[in-house]
C-alpha positions in Angstrom: -0.3 31.8 -45.4 0.0 33.7 -48.5 3.0 35.8 -49.5 3.5 38.0 -52.6 6.6 38.3 -54.9 7.3 40.9 -57.6 10.4 41.8 -59.8 10.7 45.7 -60.5 13.1 47.7 -62.3 15.4 46.5 -64.9 15.6 42.9 -65.8 18.7 40.9 -65.3 20.1 37.5 -65.0 19.6 35.7 -61.7 16.1 36.9 -60.9 14.6 33.6 -61.6 17.2 31.9 -59.3 16.0 34.3 -56.6 12.3 33.5 -57.3 13.2 29.7 -57.1 14.9 30.0 -53.8 12.2 31.8 -52.4 9.6 29.8 -53.7 11.1 26.3 -52.7 12.0 27.7 -49.1 8.3 29.0 -48.5 6.1 26.5 -50.2 8.1 23.7 -48.5 7.4 25.5 -45.2 3.8 25.5 -45.9 3.0 29.0 -47.4 1.4 29.9 -50.6 3.4 32.0 -53.0 1.5 34.5 -55.4 3.3 36.3 -58.1 2.6 39.5 -59.3 3.3 40.4 -63.0 5.2 43.4 -64.2 6.6 44.7 -60.9 4.6 47.0 -58.8 1.8 47.2 -61.7 0.8 43.6 -60.9 -0.2 44.4 -57.1 -2.0 47.8 -58.6 -3.9 46.3 -61.4 -4.0 42.6 -59.8 -2.0 40.9 -62.2 -1.3 37.5 -60.4 0.4 34.5 -61.4 0.2 31.2 -59.0 3.5 29.9 -58.2 3.0 26.4 -57.2 6.3 24.2 -56.5 6.2 22.9 -60.0 7.0 26.5 -61.4 10.4 26.6 -59.8 11.8 23.4 -62.0 14.1 24.6 -64.7 14.1 28.5 -64.0 17.6 28.5 -62.1 19.8 29.0 -65.3 17.1 31.0 -67.3 17.8 35.0 -67.6 15.2 37.7 -67.0 12.2 37.1 -65.0 9.2 34.9 -65.2 7.3 37.5 -63.5 8.1 40.4 -66.1 9.3 43.9 -64.8 8.3 47.5 -65.2 10.1 50.5 -63.7 6.5 51.9 -62.5 6.2 53.2 -59.1 3.5 52.9 -56.8 2.7 56.6 -56.6 3.6 57.0 -60.3 1.6 54.3 -62.1 0.8 54.8 -65.8 -2.8 54.8 -66.4 -4.8 56.2 -69.2 -2.1 58.0 -70.7 -1.1 59.7 -67.3 0.5 59.0 -64.3 -1.7 58.4 -60.9 -0.9 57.4 -57.4 -2.1 53.7 -56.9 -0.8 53.2 -53.5 -3.8 52.9 -51.9 -5.1 50.6 -54.3 -1.9 48.6 -53.6 -2.9 48.4 -50.1 -6.2 47.3 -50.6 -5.1 44.4 -53.2 -2.3 43.3 -50.6 -5.0 42.8 -48.2 -7.8 41.4 -50.6 -5.0 38.9 -51.2 -4.5 38.2 -47.4 -0.8 38.6 -48.0 1.4 38.2 -44.7 4.4 39.9 -46.6 5.2 41.2 -49.9 8.7 40.3 -51.2 10.4 42.9 -53.8 13.4 42.1 -55.7 14.8 45.2 -57.5 17.1 48.1 -57.4 17.1 51.5 -56.1 14.0 52.7 -57.4 12.4 49.3 -56.1 13.6 50.3 -52.6 12.1 53.5 -52.4 8.9 51.9 -53.4 9.3 49.3 -50.9 10.0 51.8 -48.1 6.7 53.7 -49.2 4.6 50.6 -49.0 6.3 49.7 -45.7 5.3 53.3 -44.3 1.8 52.7 -45.5 1.7 49.6 -43.1 2.6 46.7 -45.6 5.1 44.0 -44.3 7.9 44.1 -46.7 11.1 42.0 -47.4 13.5 43.1 -50.4 16.2 41.5 -52.2 19.1 43.6 -54.0 19.1 43.4 -57.6 21.0 45.5 -59.8 23.8 45.2 -62.5 24.9 48.8 -61.6 26.2 47.5 -58.1 25.1 50.9 -56.6 22.8 49.7 -54.1 23.8 50.8 -50.3 24.6 48.6 -47.4 25.4 45.3 -49.3 28.4 43.7 -50.7 26.7 42.7 -54.0 23.4 42.7 -55.9 22.3 39.9 -58.0 22.9 40.6 -61.8 26.5 42.5 -61.3 28.7 39.5 -61.9 26.8 38.3 -65.0 27.0 41.9 -66.6 30.6 42.3 -65.6 31.5 39.0 -67.5 29.5 40.4 -70.6 31.1 43.7 -70.5 34.7 42.1 -70.1 34.4 39.6 -73.0 33.2 42.6 -75.3 36.4 44.1 -74.3 38.3 41.1 -74.9 36.8 40.8 -78.2 37.3 44.2 -79.4 41.3 44.0 -78.8 42.0 42.2 -81.9 39.9 44.5 -84.2 41.4 47.4 -82.6 45.0 46.2 -83.0 44.5 45.0 -86.7 43.1 48.6 -87.6 45.3 50.6 -85.1 41.9 52.3 -83.7 40.6 53.9 -80.6 37.6 52.0 -79.5 35.5 53.5 -77.2 33.0 50.9 -75.4 30.2 52.4 -73.7 28.9 50.4 -70.5 25.8 50.5 -68.5 25.8 51.6 -64.7 23.6 54.6 -64.4 25.4 57.0 -62.7 28.0 54.4 -60.9 31.2 53.3 -62.4 31.3 49.8 -61.2 30.5 47.8 -64.5 33.1 50.2 -66.6 35.7 50.0 -64.0 35.8 46.3 -63.1 35.7 45.1 -66.9 38.1 48.1 -67.8 40.5 46.7 -65.4 39.8 42.9 -66.1 39.9 43.7 -69.8 43.2 45.6 -69.9 41.7 49.0 -70.7 44.0 51.9 -71.4 41.6 54.6 -70.3 38.6 54.5 -68.2 35.8 57.1 -68.0 33.5 56.8 -65.3 30.9 59.3 -63.7 32.7 59.4 -60.4 36.1 60.9 -61.8 35.2 63.7 -64.3 37.6 63.7 -67.1 39.5 66.3 -69.2 39.1 65.3 -72.9 42.7 67.1 -73.7 44.3 64.7 -71.0 42.7 61.7 -72.3 43.8 62.8 -75.9 47.2 63.3 -74.8 47.5 59.8 -73.4 46.2 58.0 -76.4 48.7 60.0 -78.6 51.4 59.0 -76.3 50.5 55.3 -76.6 50.7 55.9 -80.5 54.0 57.5 -80.2 55.4 54.6 -78.0 54.4 52.1 -80.7 51.0 51.1 -79.3 48.7 52.3 -82.1 45.1 50.9 -80.7 43.5 51.8 -77.4 40.6 50.3 -75.6 38.4 53.2 -73.7 35.5 51.8 -71.8 33.0 54.7 -71.0 30.5 54.7 -68.5 26.9 55.7 -69.8 27.0 58.3 -67.0 30.8 59.5 -67.6 31.0 63.7 -67.5 33.9 66.1 -68.2 34.9 68.3 -65.8 32.8 71.1 -67.4 29.7 68.8 -67.6 30.1 68.1 -64.0 29.9 71.6 -62.6 26.9 72.2 -65.0 25.3 68.9 -63.6 25.8 70.1 -60.1 24.1 73.5 -60.9 21.1 71.8 -62.7 20.6 69.3 -59.6 20.2 72.1 -57.4 17.6 73.5 -59.3 16.1 70.5 -59.6 16.3 69.8 -56.1 14.7 73.4 -55.1 12.0 72.7 -57.8 11.1 69.5 -56.4 10.9 71.0 -52.7 8.7 73.6 -54.2 6.6 71.1 -56.2 7.1 73.1 -59.4 6.7 69.7 -61.7 7.2 71.8 -64.8 10.5 73.0 -63.9 11.3 69.9 -62.4 10.9 68.0 -65.5 12.9 70.5 -67.6 15.9 70.1 -65.4 15.6 66.6 -65.2 15.6 66.5 -69.1 18.8 68.9 -69.1 20.3 66.5 -67.0 19.8 63.4 -69.1 20.8 65.0 -72.2 24.2 65.9 -70.3 24.6 62.5 -69.0 23.7 60.0 -71.7 23.7 59.3 -75.4 27.0 61.5 -75.9 29.3 58.6 -76.9 29.5 59.3 -80.8 30.1 62.9 -80.0 32.7 61.9 -77.4 34.1 59.5 -80.4 34.3 62.3 -82.9 36.2 64.7 -80.6 38.7 62.4 -79.7 39.5 61.5 -83.3 39.9 65.2 -83.9 42.0 65.8 -81.0 44.3 62.6 -81.6 44.2 62.2 -85.5 43.6 58.4 -84.8 40.6 56.4 -86.3 38.0 56.0 -83.5 34.9 53.7 -83.4 32.3 53.4 -81.0 30.5 50.3 -79.5 27.6 50.5 -77.4 26.9 47.2 -75.4 23.4 48.2 -74.2 21.0 45.5 -73.1 23.3 42.6 -73.9 24.7 43.4 -70.6 21.2 42.7 -69.0 20.7 39.1 -70.7 21.8 35.8 -70.8 22.2 33.0 -68.6 23.4 33.8 -64.9 26.7 33.3 -64.0 27.6 31.0 -61.3 28.3 33.9 -58.7 24.9 35.3 -59.5 23.1 32.0 -59.1 24.8 31.5 -55.6 24.1 35.2 -54.6 20.3 34.9 -55.8 19.9 31.2 -54.1 21.5 32.7 -50.8 19.4 36.0 -50.8 16.0 34.4 -51.6 16.7 31.4 -49.0 17.1 34.3 -46.4 14.5 36.5 -47.7 12.0 33.3 -47.1 13.2 32.7 -43.7 12.5 36.4 -42.9 9.1 35.7 -43.6 9.1 32.5 -41.8 10.5 34.4 -38.4 8.2 37.5 -39.2 11.2 39.9 -39.8 9.7 42.7 -42.2 10.9 46.3 -43.4 14.3 44.9 -44.2 16.7 44.4 -47.0 18.6 41.0 -47.4 22.2 42.1 -47.8 25.3 40.5 -48.4 27.9 41.2 -46.0 31.5 39.2 -45.8 30.0 36.3 -47.6 26.9 36.0 -45.2 23.4 37.6 -45.3 22.6 40.5 -43.2 19.2 42.2 -42.5 19.4 46.1 -43.0 16.2 48.3 -42.5 14.8 49.8 -45.8 15.4 53.2 -44.2 18.8 52.7 -44.4 18.9 51.6 -48.0 16.2 53.7 -49.8 17.7 56.7 -51.4 21.3 56.0 -50.9 23.8 55.0 -53.8 27.0 53.0 -53.3 29.5 54.6 -55.9 33.1 54.3 -56.4 35.2 56.1 -54.4 38.6 57.6 -55.6 40.4 55.6 -53.2 38.9 52.2 -53.9 41.6 49.6 -54.5 40.3 48.9 -58.1 41.0 52.7 -58.9 44.4 52.6 -57.0 45.1 49.3 -58.9 44.3 50.8 -62.4 46.5 53.7 -61.6 49.5 51.5 -60.8 49.0 49.6 -63.9 49.2 53.1 -65.9 45.5 53.3 -66.7 44.3 57.0 -66.9 41.0 58.0 -65.8 41.3 61.5 -67.5 41.9 63.5 -64.7 
């Protein structure tokens, strides 16, 4: 009874805890667990790692993943300097190893790939993992809580230097196109302005708030900025480019699709220093930028992430034992729930304007620049 397991997409704390929970539960039930290194590449290029019971000792608190990870997709795999569809090879390797099921731990891209493999006839069970917290149909994902702690601690640390120098401190926080990390850490860290992708900002309004604070004898401000945050003008341009990108994709015009994607990336990311310079010019206040980057992905998993990973991993193993395939193991109201992959893949969980965190922030006087 062979079962495969892989971790795909970005790394995060808690992956090893999930591997441990799956492994201890399955091997205890008489199954043989086979690890595939480097995400879906491991299954495509047959990079296996034996996972005997001794493997699971001492990994609960270790960040990252012992299986390593990549963002490669089954139908878009890097090979000899180009991308090729390795889906059929993955099916062959799955069958050659005599797998009863493949357990995939990952985020949005991982779940799209998992659905593709399910549609090719493989037995799949997935576990939600993403620091972005943007997976649909689950109350939480492995990695989010630890990353939230890291971002909050960074904001806490910046308060003292911001106050000492009377500066505006912009803190770029991960999250792709979802504002959960930025909103949560900003609210917990006492931020004055929070900029997230779901609420496009007006820079003039942001500057007005910061100048008002300075006039009230509050000469410093903390401004967490999501990496995907955009202005009102940029949000309109993004909508236009996304429409062109989708049209290009439907026509299978890869060159045009790639061009629109590049333009979208320029609009969404790597603009934090430009934003800082504009704010300094508008407010006359010294402005500094801090980019947390991959610090948010590293370190020891928090208690919450260890518990989530253990709970989800054990339930994923029970799915295999009960032969419940084609599902993601989700968290719902503190318990586990099984959600069809079709209901997860391609869908995102984002911050809504009426979310309690947004409402509470506004009541506290936090500005979203809108």
